[in-house]
N, C-alpha and C positions, 0 to 999 in steps of 0.2 A: 291917674292910672298907675298901678304898682305891678312890677314884674318880679317874678321869683326866679332866681337863678339856682338851679339845682347843681349841687356839686357832682361833677362827673364821677361815675363809679370807676375806681382804679382797680383793674383786675390783677391780682397777685398770681404769679405763675412760677413754678419751679420745675426744673428738669432733674430727674433722679436716674442714676445709673446704678444698677445692682446686678453684679455679674456681667453678662453680655446683653442685658436688657436695659434700654433707655426709654423713659416715659415722661411725658409732660403732665403736670398736675396743677390743679387749682384747689383752693381749700375745700370746696364741696366734693371733689373727687376722693378726698381722704376723710370725708365726714368730719371736717374741721371748720364748718361754717355754722354759725348760730342761726337757727331756723327763723327766729323772731326778728333779730336785728339785721341779718344778712351780713354780719361782720365776721371776720376770722376769729376762731376760738383761741384760748391760751395755748392749746396744742400746736396750732399753726404758728403762733408767735414764737414758741420755743423752737420749732423747726426752722423758722426764719433766722433765729439766733444762731443755730448750728451752721446754717449756710453762711452767715456773715462772719463766722469765726472758723472758717475752713473745716467744718465738720466736728469741732471740739468745743465743749464748754468745760473749762478747767475749774479747779477749786479756787483759783485767784478771783474768779467772778462769782463770789459767794451767793449773791441774790439769784443769779441765773441757775447756779448749781442746786440751790434749795428748791427752786421751781421745778427743775428737772426731776428731782427726787419725788416731789409731791405728785407730779403728773405722770410718773413712770408707768404705772400699771395701765392706764388708759392709752398712753402713747404707744406702748408695746403692742397692745391689742390692735390698734388702728393700723400701725405700720406693718405688722405681721400680715394682717389681712390684705392690705394694699399691695405688698410686695411678695406675697405668698411665701413667707419665710417661717421657719419653725423656731429659729434662735432670736434673741433680743437684737433688734437692728441697731440699737444705740446703747451698747453695754458700758459699764464703768471700767476704765482701764487704769490700773494702779499707777500712780505717778503722773497721769495726764488729765484725768477727769472723764467725762462722758464723751465717747468718740463714735461717730457714725461708721457703720460697716459698709456704707454705700457712699457714692460720690453724689453730691447735690450742688446745684448752682442755680442762680436766677438768670434768666435771659436778660439782656440789656433793658433798662428802664422798666422793670416790673416789680422789684422789691425795694 
């Protein structure tokens, strides 16, 4: 007899504060979940990178910075919609790199 052990699905969650509003998000909440594979998209992976780097991806991390540039248009659209903002939520700041205009963090043991 053979048993199959399924890998438990680990839920990724972030908490975002924008102005005086704080909200909990999962990848699906921000339309950053691949519908076929049910895995987070590159957009979510980049958002996770911002969280892990205190809201900034600088030019010193060239691979991440290149990914940010490539994904910029789609990222802006999704985050503007989610946070009801008209400005780019993660603009490029001269001398620093891409910097979040919002505070984001991962609750313990989630990312």
